N, C-alpha and C positions, 0 to 999 in steps of 0.2 A: 536532528532527530534524537540525539543522545538524551535530551531532556524529556523525551516522551516515552522512553522504553526502559524496562528494568535492566539491571546490571547483567543478567543472564543472557542478554542479547547484545552482540557486538555490532557497532554501528560505524560506518565510514561515510563521510561526505566528500564529494569530488573536489579536488583541487583543479585549478585551471589547466594544468598539463595532463590531467587524467583523460580529458576528452580526446586527446591525441595519443593515448597510450597503446599498448600492444595487446592483441588478443591471442588466445590459444587456438590451436587448429580446429578443435571441435566447435569453438565459438564462431570462428571465421566462416565455417561451413553453413552457419545459420543465417548469415546476412545475404548472401547472393550478390551477383554482379549489379543488379538493378537497385540496390539499396541507395537511397539518397544520402547526401553528406550529413544532414542533420540526424538521420536515423543511425548512421555509422558512429557519429560522435557520441550520441546518447547511449547507444548500445555498448560502446567501448568503455565509457566512463562508468557505467553500471557494473560491468564485469571487473574492471580495475578495483572499484570500491568493494565489490563482493569478496575479492581475494584479500584485500586489506582487512576486511572484517573477519575473514577466516583466520588471518594471522593474529587478530586480537583475541581469538579463542585458543591460540596456541596450535593451530592446525596448518598443515602445508597448503600451498596454493593448489586449486583444482579448477577445472573448467566448469563454467555454468552455461551450457547451451540453452537454446530456446525450444519450447514445444511448438506444435503447429499453430497454437493460438497466441504465440509469442511469450507465454509465461515462462519464467526461468525454471530450468530443471536442475535442482540442487543435488550435490553429491549425497550418497547414501549416508544417513545418520544426521543430516542437517535440514533445517527449515530456514526460509528466508524470504526477503522481499526486496524489490528494487523499484525506485521511483525516479522520474525525471520530469522536469518542466524547464522552461526557457532559462538557461544559465545555471541550473541547479540539478544535482543528481546525488542520490544516496542509496546505500544498501545496508540491510540489516540481516544478520545471520545468527542462528542459535543452534545448539545441539537438540536434536529431536527428543532426547531423553529428558531435557529440561522444559521445553516448550512444545506444545502441540502444533501451533501455527502462529505466524506473525504477519502483520500487514502494515503498510504505511503508504502515504501519498502526499505529494506536494503539488500545489497549484498556485497560479498567479492570483493575488488577492484583488479581484475585480468583479464587476457585476456579471451575473449569468443572464444570458438573453432569455426572453420570455419563452421561446420554443423549447429550449433545453430545460428550463425550470419546470415546465409541464411534464417533461419526461422523467425528471429526477425527483421532484418533491410531491409528496402526498398532500392533499388539501389541508390536512391538519398540521402538516409541517410548514406550509405557507402561512397559516395562522400563527404558528409558533414564532416564525421569523419576524412577523410584525410586532410581536411583544418583546423581542429581545432588544438589548441596548443598541442605540444607534451608533453609526460610525464604522460598522462592520458589514461586509457583504455576506450575510448569513447564508443565502442560497449557495454560494460558492463553498462555504464551510461544509454545508450539508452534502454537496457533491463530492468533496474530498473525503468526507467521512464514509460515504457509501462506497467509494472506490477502495478504501481501506478495509471495510467490512467484507467486500467481495474477495479481496486478497487473503483474508483470514479464512473465509468460508470455502473457497474453491479447492485448495489443496487437501482439505479434510474430507469434503463431501464429493468433490469431483463433478458437481452439476452447476448449471448456470444459476445466477441470482440476479433478478431484475432490480432496478433502482427502487421500484415500488414494493419489493419484497422485504424491505428493511424499513421499519418505523423508527426514526432517530429522535431522541430527546437530548437536548444540550443543556448543560449547566454552565452558563457563560462565566459566572464568577469563579468557579473551580477549574474551568478549562477542561472539562470532561464531557464525555457523551456515552450514551447507552443506545444500542440498536437492537430492537426486537425483531427477529426473523419471522416472516409470515408462517403461521402454523402449518399451512398446506405444504410449504417447502420443507419444513422440518419433518413432517410425517412421511413425506415421499423420499427422504434421504435413504439411500441404500447402504448406510454405514451405522455402526454402533455409536450411540451417544452423539448425534449431530448437534451442533451448537444452536441453541434457541435464542441466545443473546450474545452480543459482542460489546464489550466495554473498553473504552480507550480515552486518549487525551488529544487535545489539539492546541495549537499555538499560532499566533499571527505576529510576524515581524519581518522587516526588510522587504515588504511587498509580497510576502509569501503566506499561504495557508499551509500548515503542516499538520497531518493527522497520523496517528499510529495506534495499534492495538495488538494484543496477544491473546491467544487462546491457551489456557493452561490445561494440563492433564488433571483429571479428577482424582 
């Protein structure tokens, strides 16, 4: 993820032993006894990476518990994001004074089944995918982008954002994207200056789709 985010954001990607690392007490309390092994491993790697990213900002390690919706709860003064997919996990952290919000996502680079495509893609995005260069599973790229957009939106606005609430346009050559949020969602936001667009970058390598974006202060 380091190649997709600015220098003001510290990034850490999990090493193999991070999946079996140690959690702080506040983090352990979020898992519960019924958490399956894969959930424990991914959760652990995400928190280990988060603390390594904090260290990259020159900050001491701190717990990153989870809210009821499983979203990370960052220490005061920080913003961040965690993502994990099979065999891969990363965390990004920035000072709130520098960045308003950060989002990122990683997915396996493969076809998205028809049912999920209907839930994720707008008809015009389906048409866009047909015009983009071959050899890439563009619907999966769109899925990852919209996950990233949600991670940018929710910490700022605090409300749900459906897949169809973001209209994404991709520049395949530049490796960039722009997502325009549905005006109804922006108008209904109960915060000052809700984001109406989210711009970011994407990359495809080693069987993964990676996407990331930040929201800057005006």
